[in-house]
C-alpha positions, 0 to 999 in steps of 0.5 A, spaced: 500 500 500 503 506 497 503 512 502 497 516 501 494 522 505 487 526 505 487 534 505 482 539 507 483 545 503 480 552 501 480 555 494 479 562 491 477 563 484 475 569 480 469 565 477 466 564 484 467 572 485 463 574 479 456 573 482 458 578 488 460 583 483 456 589 481 457 595 476 453 601 476 450 605 470 454 610 471 461 606 470 458 603 464 457 609 461 463 612 463 467 606 460 463 607 453 464 614 453 472 613 454 472 607 449 468 609 444 473 607 439 472 600 441 465 600 439 465 603 432 468 602 425 472 608 422 472 611 416 475 607 410 477 609 403 478 605 397 484 608 394 488 606 388 496 608 387 502 608 382 508 607 386 515 609 384 519 604 388 525 607 392 532 604 389 537 607 394 543 604 389 540 607 383 537 613 386 540 615 393 537 621 393 530 619 391 530 625 386 529 620 380 523 617 383 520 624 385 521 626 377 518 620 375 512 620 379 511 628 377 511 626 370 505 621 371 501 626 375 502 631 369 499 625 364 493 624 369 492 631 369 492 631 361 486 626 362 490 619 361 487 613 365 489 612 372 488 605 371 492 604 365 498 608 367 498 604 374 498 597 370 504 600 366 508 604 371 506 602 378 512 598 381 507 595 387 507 588 385 501 587 389 496 592 386 499 594 379 495 588 375 489 591 378 490 598 376 493 600 383 487 598 387 488 597 394 481 596 396 477 599 402 482 601 408 482 605 414 487 610 417 490 605 421 491 600 416 495 605 411 502 608 412 502 614 416 504 619 410 500 615 405 494 616 410 495 623 411 494 624 404 489 620 402 484 622 408 484 629 405 482 628 398 475 628 396 472 622 392 475 622 385 481 627 387 489 625 386 494 627 390 501 630 389 507 625 390 507 622 397 513 619 399 514 613 404 519 608 406 516 604 399 518 610 395 513 615 391 506 614 391 501 618 386 494 616 390 487 617 387 481 616 392 476 612 388 470 611 394 469 613 401 465 609 406 463 613 412 464 610 419 459 607 424 458 607 431 454 602 436 450 605 441 451 604 448 445 599 448 448 595 443 454 594 447 452 595 454 452 587 456 459 586 453 461 592 457 458 590 463 462 583 463 468 586 461 468 591 468 465 585 472 471 581 470 476 586 471 473 587 478 473 580 479 481 580 477 482 585 482 478 582 488 481 575 486 488 578 487 486 582 494 483 576 497 489 571 494 494 576 498 489 575 504 489 568 504 496 567 503 498 572 509 493 569 514 494 561 512 502 563 513 501 567 520 496 562 523 499 555 520 495 550 524 488 551 522 485 553 515 479 556 519 481 563 521 482 564 513 476 561 512 472 565 517 476 572 514 474 570 507 467 567 508 470 560 505 468 553 505 473 548 508 473 542 503 476 535 504 479 530 499 479 523 499 486 519 499 491 520 494 498 518 493 504 522 490 502 521 483 495 525 485 488 522 485 481 525 484 478 532 485 484 537 486 489 532 487 489 531 479 493 537 479 500 535 480 502 541 483 497 540 489 500 533 490 507 535 490 505 541 495 501 536 499 507 531 500 512 537 502 515 536 509 511 542 512 505 539 510 506 532 511 511 532 517 509 538 521 502 539 519 502 546 517 498 550 512 501 549 505 503 555 501 498 557 496 498 553 490 496 556 483 491 551 481 489 554 474 488 561 471 485 565 477 484 559 481 488 558 488 488 553 493 491 552 500 491 546 504 493 542 510 493 534 511 487 531 514 489 524 515 495 520 513 496 513 511 504 511 511 506 506 506 505 499 508 
């Protein structure tokens, strides 16, 4: 018969705390007002571009690239097709074959300089040459899609869950600290910690060093239970992280030696 023991334990989980947490309407609305960007889609623009790629070896100053972009811009102003000029001249392999079409993109999805130019153009307008790390771009705005914003009522449930989870995480941390401190300062019993935090003392069946049913199925629990402080001195264990936001403190209830 291998060595076995049973333990009594208390545990804290953030999931158990959710039911004890409430949030006010004012907190919900404050979060919505401060985080409105999370609940909306910004304005998007469908653009085309002609790229004259940067070439530091052949054009270290970029002057040739700028001159080429200006030449193409002049041809556009004379009425040549943007689509055809992009197909024949753009050095962007991803969009040249489609006439430089980049589809709808938000401000954040574009290169900063590219976005600053594209988002001041009106539909159908063409930019002056814009320099980015890729080279010089001539940009045309084909279409503009206005942004949309979800109402407070539409996202109220999501905000409430986020705030409750945040408060539960904070409460879990505070209660875990209290549990660890109390179990250490009063190491001969779990009752003081249970009374202070309103926790129920639970018990396991017998298990060996390889673990067993219930919480003993976690290798960390079995390892902590058979440490000298718990097994031989009869003290409370150190807190054991059973999982994400789940902590357990135990003490030996009964011991069966190897026989």
